[in-house]
C-alpha positions as CSV (number, residue, x, y, z in Angstrom):
1,Q,-20.7,101.3,-8.5
2,V,-24.1,101.9,-6.9
3,Q,-24.9,105.3,-5.4
4,L,-28.2,106.2,-3.6
5,V,-29.1,109.8,-3.1
6,E,-32.1,110.7,-0.9
7,S,-34.0,114.0,-1.0
8,G,-37.3,115.5,0.2
9,G,-36.8,115.5,4.0
10,G,-37.3,118.4,6.3
11,L,-39.4,119.9,9.1
12,V,-43.1,119.3,9.1
13,Q,-45.9,119.8,11.6
14,P,-47.7,116.8,13.1
15,G,-50.4,115.6,10.7
16,G,-48.5,116.9,7.7
17,S,-47.0,115.1,4.7
18,L,-43.6,114.6,3.1
19,R,-42.4,112.7,0.1
20,L,-38.9,111.2,0.1
21,S,-37.1,110.3,-3.1
22,C,-34.1,108.1,-3.7
23,V,-32.3,108.1,-7.0
24,A,-30.0,105.2,-7.8
25,S,-27.0,105.3,-10.1
26,G,-25.3,102.3,-11.4
27,S,-26.9,99.2,-12.8
28,G,-29.4,96.8,-11.4
29,F,-32.1,99.0,-9.9
30,S,-35.0,97.3,-11.7
31,I,-34.2,93.8,-10.4
32,Q,-33.4,94.8,-6.8
33,F,-35.3,94.7,-3.6
34,M,-35.6,98.2,-2.3
35,A,-36.4,99.6,1.1
36,W,-36.6,102.6,3.4
37,Y,-35.2,102.4,6.9
38,R,-35.1,105.0,9.7
39,Q,-33.1,105.6,12.8
40,A,-34.2,107.8,15.6
41,P,-31.8,109.2,18.2
42,G,-30.8,106.5,20.7
43,K,-32.6,103.8,18.8
44,E,-31.6,101.1,16.4
45,R,-32.2,101.4,12.7
46,E,-35.5,99.9,11.7
47,L,-37.2,98.8,8.5
48,V,-40.0,101.2,7.5
49,A,-41.2,99.8,4.2
50,S,-39.9,97.6,1.4
51,I,-40.8,96.8,-2.2
52,T,-39.8,93.9,-4.4
53,R,-38.9,94.3,-8.1
54,S,-42.4,93.2,-9.0
55,G,-44.0,95.8,-6.7
56,T,-45.0,93.7,-3.7
57,T,-44.9,96.0,-0.6
58,N,-44.4,95.5,3.1
59,Y,-44.7,98.0,5.9
60,A,-43.8,98.3,9.6
61,D,-47.0,98.2,11.7
62,S,-46.2,101.7,13.0
63,V,-46.6,103.2,9.5
64,K,-49.3,101.0,7.9
65,G,-52.1,103.1,6.4
66,R,-50.0,106.3,6.6
67,F,-46.9,105.6,4.4
68,A,-46.7,104.3,0.9
69,I,-43.6,103.0,-0.9
70,S,-43.3,103.0,-4.7
71,R,-40.8,102.8,-7.4
72,D,-40.2,103.7,-11.1
73,N,-37.7,101.2,-12.5
74,A,-37.3,103.3,-15.7
75,K,-36.2,106.3,-13.6
76,S,-34.2,104.2,-11.1
77,T,-36.2,106.1,-8.4
78,L,-37.8,105.0,-5.1
79,W,-40.3,107.1,-3.2
80,L,-41.8,107.1,0.3
81,Q,-45.0,109.1,0.6
82,M,-45.5,109.9,4.3
83,N,-48.9,111.2,5.5
84,S,-50.4,111.9,8.9
85,L,-46.9,112.3,10.3
86,K,-46.4,112.0,14.0
87,D,-43.7,113.2,16.4
88,E,-42.4,109.6,16.6
89,D,-41.7,109.5,12.9
90,T,-38.8,111.9,13.5
91,A,-35.6,110.1,12.4
92,V,-33.0,109.9,9.8
93,Y,-34.4,108.0,6.8
94,Y,-32.2,105.8,4.7
95,C,-32.7,104.3,1.2
96,N,-31.5,100.7,0.8
97,M,-30.9,98.6,-2.2
98,A,-30.6,94.8,-2.1
99,R,-30.2,94.9,1.7
100,Y,-26.6,96.0,1.0
101,Y,-26.2,99.5,-0.4
102,W,-27.2,102.5,1.6
103,G,-27.9,106.2,0.9
104,Q,-26.4,108.9,3.1
105,G,-29.6,109.4,5.0
106,I,-32.0,112.4,5.2
107,Q,-33.5,114.0,8.3
108,V,-37.2,114.1,8.8
109,T,-38.4,116.1,11.8
110,V,-42.0,116.2,12.9
111,S,-42.6,119.0,15.4
112,S,-45.0,121.8,16.1
């Protein structure tokens, strides 16, 4: 059974940085497509960044140049480094495996 546990969220001022982590339990992490999504209040869940098992990355236009997704297959861990954070990055962020399994979500709030 797959479980995804996110950590690293919190409150940060505009222009600041946060690093989200997602640790996966169960088998198959190394061969799976992984991604970060987010959902802001009153909005639909959107894809933020994704990474294939070979390391190819893709980003939403709104975060290109500011966010970086990475993974360590040996540690079954996914990260999202978020720099130059803006108010509009405020959302609950979710880790996703294989477009099927979801973490519980973690709050990121960008506010002065």
